C-alpha positions, 0 to 999 in steps of 0.5 A, spaced: 500 500 500 505 504 501 508 503 494 502 505 491 501 511 495 509 513 493 507 512 486 501 517 486 506 522 489 511 521 484 506 521 479 503 528 482 510 531 482 512 529 475 505 532 473 507 538 476 514 538 473 518 536 479 525 534 477 526 530 483 520 526 482 521 525 474 528 523 476 526 518 481 520 515 476 525 514 471 530 510 475 524 506 478 522 503 471 529 504 467 531 497 468 525 494 466 523 499 460 531 498 457 530 491 457 524 492 452 527 497 448 533 492 448 529 487 444 527 492 439 534 495 438 540 493 435 545 496 440 544 499 447 545 506 445 539 505 440 535 502 446 537 508 450 535 513 445 528 509 444 527 509 452 529 517 453 524 518 447 519 513 451 520 517 457 519 524 454 512 521 452 510 518 458 512 525 462 508 529 457 502 524 457 502 522 465 496 527 466 492 522 462 493 516 467 487 514 470 489 509 475 485 504 473 490 499 470 497 498 472 502 504 471 507 499 469 503 496 464 501 503 461 508 505 461 510 499 458 505 500 452 508 507 451 515 504 451 513 499 446 510 503 441 516 508 442 520 502 440 516 500 434 515 507 432 523 508 431 523 502 427 518 505 422 522 511 422 529 507 421 527 505 414 522 507 409 517 501 412 521 495 414 515 492 417 512 491 410 517 486 408 519 479 410 525 480 407 531 477 411 537 481 412 544 478 413 546 479 421 552 477 425 552 476 432 558 480 436 561 477 443 561 481 449 562 478 456 558 479 462 561 481 468 559 476 473 564 473 478 560 466 479 562 461 473 556 458 473 552 465 473 557 467 468 555 462 463 548 463 464 549 470 463 552 469 457 547 464 454 542 470 456 546 475 452 547 471 446 539 470 446 538 477 446 543 479 441 540 474 437 533 477 437 536 484 436 540 482 430 533 479 427 531 484 421 526 490 423 520 486 421 522 479 424 524 483 430 518 487 431 513 481 430 517 477 434 517 482 440 510 483 439 507 476 439 512 472 444 514 478 449 508 482 449 503 477 447 499 481 442 495 477 437 497 477 429 490 481 428 493 486 433 500 486 430 497 487 423 493 493 426 499 496 430 504 495 424 500 496 418 501 489 415 496 483 414 495 478 419 499 473 414 505 477 413 505 477 421 505 470 421 510 469 416 515 474 419 514 470 426 515 463 423 521 466 419 524 470 426 523 463 430 527 459 424 532 464 424 533 465 432 533 457 432 539 457 427 543 462 430 542 460 437 544 453 435 550 455 432 552 460 438 550 455 443 554 449 440 560 454 440 560 455 447 559 448 449 565 446 444 569 452 448 567 449 455 569 442 453 576 444 451 
């Protein structure tokens, strides 16, 4: 109950353009919302730009929040829509095509002390990179359907594509992810066995 009251105070402060309240609200949801943006972006810098733009929209629309639903869900919707809008802007309309793009995965080591956690962290990082390196069309449909749980009909409306294209892009995204992850995880296991 205390958290709900504190959240209401934060929202009220943000509506009044109180910088401390805005900073606290930003910090409170930064991690979760950056995770959403990372699924749509090709790199962390792009994800952070999406998140900044998303929070600008959140602060602009905050007065319209009616406290009837989940505040986190409301923020998540704005951030997801901002990420999708950024995909649309990045190319003329990458969401209308189901053409695959060539991609390469980079390796970066998570900073974790425990070896077992490091291995799990590396696998999670590789999975995120695989999603990030899907073509924009595949990545958007994959995220909306698998991560955000939209139906193909809803995805078609959001992205301005047909339901058939949504289904096709999801199928191709899954095939690409499966192939990429299989290759990468086999390389990890080979390294581990040496």
